C-alpha positions in Angstrom: 0.0 0.0 0.0 2.6 2.6 1.1 4.5 4.2 -1.8 7.7 6.3 -2.0 8.7 8.9 0.6 7.3 12.1 -0.8 8.9 14.5 1.7 10.2 15.0 5.2 8.6 18.1 6.9 10.7 20.3 9.2 9.2 23.1 11.4 11.5 26.0 11.4 11.5 29.3 13.5 12.7 31.5 10.4 11.5 30.3 7.1 13.8 32.7 5.1 16.8 31.7 7.0 16.1 28.0 6.7 15.5 28.3 3.0 18.8 30.2 2.6 20.6 27.6 4.4 19.4 24.8 2.0 20.0 27.0 -1.1 23.2 28.8 -0.2 25.0 26.3 2.1 23.8 23.1 0.6 23.3 24.1 -2.9 19.8 22.8 -3.1 17.0 24.1 -5.3 14.3 25.8 -3.0 10.8 26.9 -4.0 9.2 30.3 -3.3 7.3 30.4 0.1 3.5 29.3 -0.4 0.8 30.2 2.2 -1.5 27.4 2.9 -4.3 29.0 5.1 -6.4 25.8 5.1 -3.5 24.1 6.9 -2.3 27.1 9.0 1.2 27.0 7.5 3.6 28.7 5.0 5.8 26.1 3.2 8.9 26.0 1.2 10.0 22.8 -0.7 13.6 21.9 -1.1 14.0 19.6 -4.1 16.3 16.7 -3.8 17.1 14.0 -6.5 15.2 11.4 -4.5 12.7 13.2 -2.4 11.8 16.6 -1.0 12.3 18.5 2.4 9.3 20.6 3.3 10.1 23.6 5.5 7.1 24.6 7.5 6.4 27.9 9.4 3.2 28.9 11.2 0.7 31.0 9.4 -1.3 32.8 11.9 -2.0 32.4 15.7 -4.1 29.3 15.3 -1.6 27.4 13.3 -1.4 23.7 14.3 2.3 23.7 14.2 2.7 26.8 16.6 2.7 24.5 19.6 5.5 22.3 17.9 7.6 25.3 17.5 7.0 26.5 21.1 8.1 23.1 22.4 11.0 23.0 20.1 12.2 26.6 19.5 14.9 25.7 17.2 12.6 23.8 15.0 12.7 20.0 14.1 11.1 17.1 12.1 7.4 17.4 12.0 6.1 14.6 9.8 6.9 12.0 7.2 4.8 12.1 4.0 4.3 8.9 2.0 2.6 8.5 -1.4 -0.4 6.1 -1.9 -2.1 5.2 -5.1 -5.6 5.6 -3.8 -6.1 7.7 -0.7 -9.6 6.4 0.0 -8.5 2.8 -0.2 -5.6 3.7 1.9 -7.8 5.4 4.4 -10.0 2.4 4.7 -7.0 -0.1 5.0 -5.5 1.9 7.7 -8.6 2.6 9.8 -9.6 -1.2 9.5 -6.4 -1.9 11.2 -6.8 0.7 14.0 -5.0 3.8 12.6 -6.6 7.2 13.6 -6.9 9.7 10.9 -6.7 13.3 12.3 -9.1 16.1 11.7 -12.5 15.3 10.4 -11.3 12.2 8.7 -11.6 13.6 5.1 -8.8 14.4 2.8 -7.8 18.1 2.3 -5.8 19.4 -0.7 -2.2 19.5 0.2 0.7 21.7 -1.0 1.1 19.7 -4.1 -2.5 20.1 -5.1 -3.3 16.5 -4.2 -5.5 15.0 -1.5 -3.7 14.3 1.8 -4.6 12.9 5.3 -2.7 12.9 8.6 -2.4 9.9 10.8 -2.2 10.0 14.5 1.5 9.8 15.7 0.6 7.4 18.6 -0.3 4.9 16.0 3.0 5.1 14.3 5.9 4.9 16.8 5.5 8.7 17.9 5.8 9.9 14.2 3.1 12.1 12.5 2.4 10.5 9.1 0.8 12.2 6.0 -0.4 10.2 3.2 -0.7 11.9 -0.2 -2.5 10.5 -3.3 0.2 9.9 -5.9 
């Protein structure tokens, strides 16, 4: 069911500085920032040959990642995103096996314009998992 690793998301305290570190220090190709109000984040993608790094910064006071940044003021890994062929079938497979889908349980459109769901970290060894329709 699970496909390739789409990206690793990192919450950062300064989006411009983090993007500059990847672009200038590591020589990576970095996207322009994109506000995602429905998710409460501003995101930048770092393109790598085999995957992506998503840099996340809180968008607004109600951002769901604000608490993560308060607990980890230097930032840190937030979630892993895996691709799935069929998000509805993946959701059914996962919930039948006891995995909890966060939010209202329905896919939202993610930063790549594709449906995504988040899975409770307590069901995956303490790691927040995002699944994205391939």
